[in-house]
C-alpha positions, 0 to 999 in steps of 0.5 A, a space after each residue: 320326373 327324375 324321382 319318378 324314373 328313380 323309383 321305376 329303376 329301383 323297382 325294376 332292379 328289385 324284380 329282376 335283381 339285375 342292372 343289365 335287365 333293368 336298363 333292357 327293360 327301360 330301352 324303350 323309353 327313349 322310343 317313346 319319349 321321341 313320340 311324346 315330344 313330337 306329339 307335344 310339339 305338333 299340338 303346340 302344347 307347352 310343358 305343364 302339370 297334365 303333360 308330366 302326368 301323361 309322360 309319367 303314365 307312358 313310362 309306366 306302360 313302357 316298363 310294363 311292355 319292357 318287362 314282358 319283352 324281357 320275359 319273352 327273351 327270356 323264355 326263348 333263351 331258355 326253350 333254346 337252351 333246354 332244346 341244345 340249340 344254344 351253341 354258337 352266337 348265331 344261336 343266341 341271336 336267333 333266340 332273340 329274334 324269336 322272342 322278339 317276334 313272339 312279343 310283337 302282336 301283345 305290343 300291338 294290343 298294347 298300342 291298339 288299345 291304348 290308341 282306341 282309348 285315348 284318341 276320343 279323348 284327343 278329340 273331345 271338346 266338352 268340360 276338362 278336355 283342356 287337361 285330358 287332351 294334354 294328358 293323352 297327347 304324350 301318351 298317344 304320341 309316344 305309344 305310337 313311335 315306341 311301337 313303330 320303332 319296335 317293329 323296325 328294330 325286330 324287322 331289322 334284327 330279322 333281316 340281319 339274321 336271315 341275311 347272316 343264315 342265307 350268307 351261311 348256306 350259299 357260302 
């Protein structure tokens, strides 16, 4: 598992050429790790090779959604920079919120398609279903908490931005 994380980090670094951007992409991993552990705990699954395969697959989904989040944030930043709206820290925060909000729908689609595809596996009872359930469980739990916690962090940052903006208008 550490070798897989190191390989993903290396590939992300080679793609972005920035350690900070690599870390931004990997910030989704703790969000999904929480859900993976909860799913394993609630379903009383022990760690096994099948569970680790599901966790590695979850890590790849996280890296993919993180790369797209970074892309949306960079596009929002460049758009604000080109239009001359990037003068203060508040403008930067507004560009970040705008980019994150634009990424919300694709994040939901990733969540929905993963769950729609894996929930039947979780309910299956046929031959080989015991192994497949252990692969799917950390993926479903992880992608669920990653989506929910990402939405909560976006909503928190948007409310923080709105509160800051309303405070400057009223004061």
